[in-house]
C-alpha positions in Angstrom: 1.1 4.4 -23.9 2.8 4.3 -20.5 4.7 7.4 -19.3 8.5 7.3 -19.1 9.8 5.9 -15.8 13.4 6.3 -14.4 14.7 3.9 -11.7 16.8 4.2 -8.6 18.3 1.4 -6.6 18.5 2.3 -2.9 21.8 1.2 -1.4 22.4 4.0 1.0 21.8 2.1 4.2 24.4 1.4 6.9 23.9 -2.4 6.9 24.4 -2.6 10.7 23.1 -6.2 11.0 25.5 -7.3 8.3 28.5 -5.8 10.1 28.5 -2.6 8.1 29.9 -2.0 4.6 28.1 -2.4 1.3 25.6 -5.2 1.8 24.6 -5.1 -1.9 28.2 -6.2 -2.9 27.9 -9.5 -1.0 28.0 -12.6 -3.1 24.8 -14.2 -4.4 24.8 -16.9 -7.0 27.3 -16.1 -9.8 27.4 -12.4 -8.8 26.3 -10.1 -6.0 23.1 -8.9 -4.6 23.4 -5.8 -6.7 23.9 -7.8 -9.9 20.6 -9.6 -9.2 18.8 -6.4 -8.5 20.1 -4.7 -11.6 19.1 -7.6 -13.7 15.5 -7.4 -12.5 15.0 -3.6 -12.7 17.0 -2.6 -15.8 14.4 -4.0 -18.3 11.6 -2.2 -16.4 12.9 1.4 -16.5 14.7 3.9 -18.8 17.4 5.7 -17.0 18.7 3.9 -13.9 20.9 5.3 -11.1 22.3 3.9 -7.9 21.8 5.8 -4.6 24.9 5.2 -2.4 27.1 7.3 -0.2 30.9 7.4 -0.1 33.4 6.8 -2.9 31.4 5.9 -6.0 34.5 4.1 -7.5 33.6 0.9 -5.7 30.6 0.5 -7.9 32.4 1.3 -11.2 32.0 -2.1 -12.8 28.2 -1.8 -12.7 28.1 1.1 -15.1 25.5 3.1 -13.2 25.6 6.8 -12.2 26.0 6.9 -8.4 23.9 9.6 -6.7 24.5 10.2 -3.0 21.9 11.3 -0.5 21.2 15.0 -1.2 20.6 15.7 2.5 23.1 15.0 5.3 22.9 12.5 8.2 21.8 9.2 6.6 18.2 10.3 6.4 16.9 6.9 5.3 15.3 5.7 2.1 13.3 8.9 1.5 16.7 10.6 1.0 17.5 8.0 -1.7 14.1 8.5 -3.3 14.8 12.3 -3.4 18.3 11.6 -5.0 16.5 9.6 -7.7 13.8 12.2 -8.2 16.4 14.9 -8.7 18.5 12.8 -11.0 15.4 12.1 -13.2 14.4 15.7 -13.2 17.9 16.7 -14.6 17.2 14.8 -17.8 16.0 16.6 -20.9 13.1 16.3 -21.1 12.7 15.5 -17.3 11.3 12.0 -16.6 7.9 12.3 -14.9 8.1 9.1 -12.8 10.6 7.4 -10.6 10.5 3.7 -9.5 12.5 2.8 -6.4 13.8 -0.6 -5.4 15.9 -1.9 -2.6 19.4 -3.1 -3.2 19.0 -6.1 -0.8 15.9 -7.6 -2.3 16.9 -9.9 -5.2 13.6 -11.5 -6.1 11.2 -8.5 -6.6 8.7 -8.8 -9.4 9.6 -8.5 -13.0 6.3 -6.7 -13.6 6.8 -4.3 -10.6 6.9 -1.0 -12.6 4.1 -2.0 -15.0 1.7 -2.9 -12.2 2.6 0.2 -10.1 1.8 2.4 -13.1 -1.7 1.0 -13.5 -3.4 2.9 -10.6 -1.6 6.2 -11.4 -2.6 6.0 -15.0 -6.1 4.6 -14.6 -7.3 5.7 -11.2 -5.4 9.0 -10.6 -3.3 7.9 -7.7 -0.5 10.2 -6.9 1.9 7.5 -5.6 2.0 3.7 -5.7 3.8 1.3 -3.5 4.1 -2.5 -3.4 2.7 -4.9 -0.9 2.6 -8.7 -0.4 0.2 -10.7 1.7 -1.3 -7.3 2.9 2.1 -6.0 4.1 3.3 -2.8 2.5 6.8 -2.4 1.1 7.0 1.4 0.6 10.7 1.3 -0.6 9.3 -0.4 -3.7 7.4 2.6 -5.0 6.5 4.8 -7.9 7.0 8.5 -7.3 6.1 11.6 -9.4 9.3 13.6 -9.8 7.3 16.8 -9.6 7.1 16.2 -5.8 10.9 16.5 -5.4 10.7 20.0 -3.9 8.0 18.9 -1.4 10.0 15.9 -0.3 13.2 18.0 0.1 11.3 20.4 2.3 9.9 17.6 4.4 13.3 16.0 4.9 15.2 19.3 5.6 12.7 21.5 7.3 10.6 18.9 9.1 13.2 16.3 9.7 10.8 13.7 8.3 12.2 10.2 8.0 9.3 7.7 7.8 8.1 6.9 4.3 4.5 6.1 5.4 4.2 9.5 7.1 5.1 11.2 3.9 3.0 9.0 1.6 0.0 9.6 3.8 -0.2 13.2 2.5 -1.0 12.0 -1.0 -3.4 9.6 -2.8 -1.5 6.4 -2.4 -2.3 3.1 -4.2 -1.1 -0.2 -2.7 -0.5 -2.9 -5.3 -0.4 -6.4 -3.9 1.6 -9.5 -5.0 1.3 -13.1 -3.7 4.0 -14.3 -1.3 4.0 -17.9 -2.6 6.1 -19.8 -3.3 8.6 -17.1 -2.2 7.7 -13.6 -1.0 9.1 -11.5 -3.9 10.0 -8.8 -1.4 12.2 -11.1 0.7 15.2 -8.9 1.7 18.6 -9.7 3.1 19.5 -8.1 6.5 21.5 -10.8 8.2 24.0 -13.5 7.2 21.3 -16.1 7.7 19.0 -14.3 5.2 21.8 -14.1 2.7 22.3 -17.9 3.0 18.5 -18.3 2.6 18.6 -16.2 -0.6 21.2 -18.4 -2.0 19.1 -21.5 -1.2 16.0 -20.1 -2.9 17.8 -18.5 -5.8 17.2 -21.5 -8.1 13.5 -21.7 -7.1 12.5 -18.2 -8.4 12.0 -18.0 -12.2 14.3 -15.4 -13.8 16.1 -14.7 -10.5 19.5 -15.9 -11.5 
């Protein structure tokens, strides 16, 4: 039996290449980028929260708890992972694992969490992250919530910001997916990529 897994959608970025604002609220198909991401991650996890900063009321219609970065200064995706870890740890009983996904990646795998769990359950890996065509995507990761204290210290006391620097301290498993016909970790950073996501939306099974 698989251990319980909570989920966090990381939407705390500044979206500079999209002109700022909430990139995840941009239209895609019949909804928004965030609608597409929620539809893919919700069946894969138990509790699900949204990591975003600022007024949470703008996300009210999605029905998710909004957890801001717990450290100041827009510390990057690791701060969002920490927010998710600490939210999962507040549950009774605490949830031992957290899966993180990006809010701008609408086609990530529907078996993401199940496959990330395999190396931690069977091989004793401490962390697991996704990759495609040999390229790592550390924002799509599986994290033990017991490491929340260590991650907070790294962010606050060391000023650490790079995910790969932190994951290098632990036994990390990379789980690879094919990138055909579409890279499942295709993400939207520019208006052109948003248009491309709209074009490929109908080509990816279960992506609508």
